[in-house]
N, C-alpha and C positions, 0 to 999 in steps of 0.2 A: 312542169310541177306549177300549180298555182301558188302565187305569194299574195298574203294579205297583211297590209299594213295600216295601222291608223295614225293619225296626225291631228294635233288639236288646233283649232282655229278659233277666233274671237266669237262673242255672242252664244257661248254655250254649244257651240257646232264642233263637230269632229268629222274629219275626211277619212274615209275609209278607201283605199287604193287597191285594187286586185289586178294583179299582172300575171301573165301566162306567155310561156313561148309556145309558138304555134309551131305545126311541122316543118313549115319552111324554114324554121330558124329565127323567123322575126318574132317581135315582142307585140302584145296587146295588152291594154291596161283600161279600165273602168273604174270610175269612182261613185261612190255613195256618201251623201251627206246626211249625218245624223245631229239631233239636236234633242238634248234633255232638258225636259223642263220638270217642274215639281212633281208632276204626276203622271209623265207618259215621256215616250221617246218617239220623236219624229223621225221618219227615215224617208230620204228622198233620193231615188235611184235615178241617176243621170243616164241620158242616152248612151248607148253602146256606140262608141266611134268605129268607123271602118278604117282608120289609118292603122299602119302596122309600122314598126320600128326596128332599128338595128339593135338597140340596147334596151335592156330592162329599164335603166334609169331614165332614158329618153321617153319611154312609153307612160313611166310614173309621173314623169315631170308635167307631161301634156295633162293627163287625167287631174292631177292635182291642181294646175292652174285653171281647168275647166270647173272644178268643184269651188275653188275661190271665187272665181268670176259670178258662179250661181249665187254663192253667199253674199257677194258684193252687191248684186241686183235685187235680191231678196231680202236683205236686212236693214233695217232702219240705219240711218247714218250715225245715230247717236250711240250705237253700240260699238263702234270703234273701227278703226282702219283695218285694211286687209293685213293678214298675217304674212310675214316674209316666207312662211312655211319652215320646213325642217331642213337641216344643213344639207341633207342628200338631196332633197327634192326642192328646186327653186323655180 
């Protein structure tokens, strides 16, 4: 079953993490970064990683971290520091 979770980040960004348990029992996850502006929604699909993980939480954590790194690298410093993330995903 596919799980989709949305987490807020700074600068008007949100991180959408989608995780799925594969046939072999391992977990995979991918992140999408979204940003709402006054007139539009920007959607950045991050590359699909090849890594698989033993737990859903581990897969989500890696996807969330990847998305935060993308935001940090593509957002002017004046918009704020990295979000520590939700309590479940660090």
